[in-house]
C-alpha positions, 0 to 999 in steps of 0.5 A: 301449422303442420309440416308434412314430411317424407311425402312425394308430391304430384307435380305438373310439368309447366310446359306439358301439364304431365304429372310426375312424382317428386322425390321425398320432400316436405310441405308446410301448411299454415292456416288454410294455405301452403306456405313452403315446400322443400327439403325439411333440412332447409326448413326456415327457422320461423317454422321450426315449431310446426307440428310434424307429420311423417307420412312414410313416403306416401303420395300427396295430390291436390284435393280432388274436385268434382266440378259437375254434379246434380247431387241434390235431388229427391227420389230415384229413377231406377225404373228408367234404368230398367226401361233403357235396358228394355230398349227405350232411349233417353229422348223417348223416356223424357218425352214420355214424362220421365227423365228430368221431370220425374225427378222434379216431382220428387224434389218439389215434394221433399223439404230441405231436411230430407234433401240434405239427408239424402245428399249428404250420403252421396257427398260422403261417398265422394269425400271418402275418395279424396274430394275436397271441392264439389259443384252442386247444381239446381235444376230439379225444381223448375219453379223459383222456390224449389230451385232456390231450395236446392241451392240452400241445401247445397250451402248447408252441405258446406256447413255440415261437411269439410268440403267446399261447395260451388253452386250453379243455377240450372233452372234452364234444365227442362220445361215444366208441364205448367209452362209447356205452352209458354217457353218465353214465360218460363225463361222470363218468370223462372229462369231469369227472375229466379236467378236474380232472386238467388243472386240477391240471396247469395245462393248462386256462384255460376249459371248453367243450362241444357242446350239440346233439342229436348231442352233449350235452344242456343238462342234461348240460352244466349238470352239467359247468359246475357242476364247472367252477365248483367249480374256478374255471374260466370256461365257454363253449358250442357252442350252437344250431348245428344246432337250438335246445336252449336251450344259450345261455340255460343257458350265460348263466345259468352266467355263460359268457364266450361262446356260439358258432355260434348260427345257431338262437339264439332270443329267449330265448337273446339276452335271457339273453346280453344280461343276462349279458354273454355274447359271441356268437362267430360262426363263418362258416367253418363256415357256409360249409363246411357250406353252411348257409342259416340265418343267426345273428340278427345284427340281433337281437344288435345290437339287444340289445347282445350283443357279437359276436366272429368266429373261424376255428373252425379244425378238420379237418371243418367249418371247415378255415380258417386265415385270420383276414382271410378270416373277417372278409370272411365275417363281412361278406359272409355275415353282413352285419356291418359292417367295423367290427363285423368288426374289433371281432369279432377284437379287443375282443370276441374278447378279451372272449370269452376273458375277457381285459381286457388286450388287444383295444384300443389304450390306455395300460396295455394289453398291447403286442400290435399289428398294423401294416398297409399300408392306407389304410382299416380297411375294407380288412381285411374288403374284400379277399379273399386279400390280406394287407396286414400289415407287421409284428406286435408281441407283448409290445412286441417286433417279430416 
């Protein structure tokens, strides 16, 4: 049991969702939960023996959450980075056999030990910036065993590091060469059959897909989502990144917990997401890396009351980003989100995008995942570039 005293807490206004800072106060951590918040002079007698930690006026936020990553993969795609600078588009690279498929070959060849070693280096960069929960997708195996291998590695990350990991089945990421003439066969034999196997092995927390002209159609993804529903698995979708295929609206109709990217999201998709409560996960790292110019409709999402999360989208090709703090800065500078929105985007709304109700805010009963910062103002977390003011992480009630 720990009593964190002399702290200022990042508090959200219940009506506006805006973040502000409390006056100096105290937080009691009991086991893996927050059990009391208040003036230390009013600490209940039953907690008098708690170990005390004076944090000298530091700021405490919820532990940060990276709710969209592809952090387990083999190889790299630095050459494609050069190709884009030389003028090639994302679609041109993908249609030439690059893109996702180049990572597929490297991932299939790597064993679990190699994938884990490489992934932990990326994960450690996120943890060093206050991340306490990450989502990890499959999607670079594109056969049943390789996809499951990726999710086994994701489970190992949680065993090797003090971090919560949520896994996502993303076999509907691209069509592998061996199925280039049999889309229905791939969806049946790999995406859906593998999903059932992964569910039986307790490797899958959610199901995702890439709804785009170079990937899968709205109708194909609807079929995958129907199969996920039969297994009781929540769904989410890469949607409207390169064009508007109506994927976000379809995902919302299926009760998706999130729709991600959304640069080309239209009014119908926004209305559907607002109605269903689907979170908009915005990925400025991919926008930056691809040098996109089409901004996601931030103001329209605001006006519709759609919650907006932010994530690194850490992946080898379009967002080789392992900094949640830089992601927040990009959300502010590229997407014109406010610092308060950026913080909510990696706490409250990121938790919601993963279907997690036990974290993302500082409140009694919530999981004791916290980040402690050497800052004076919450805006510093989005304002600074390349500077990390983290003092400590607390995961499950324990200092890390």
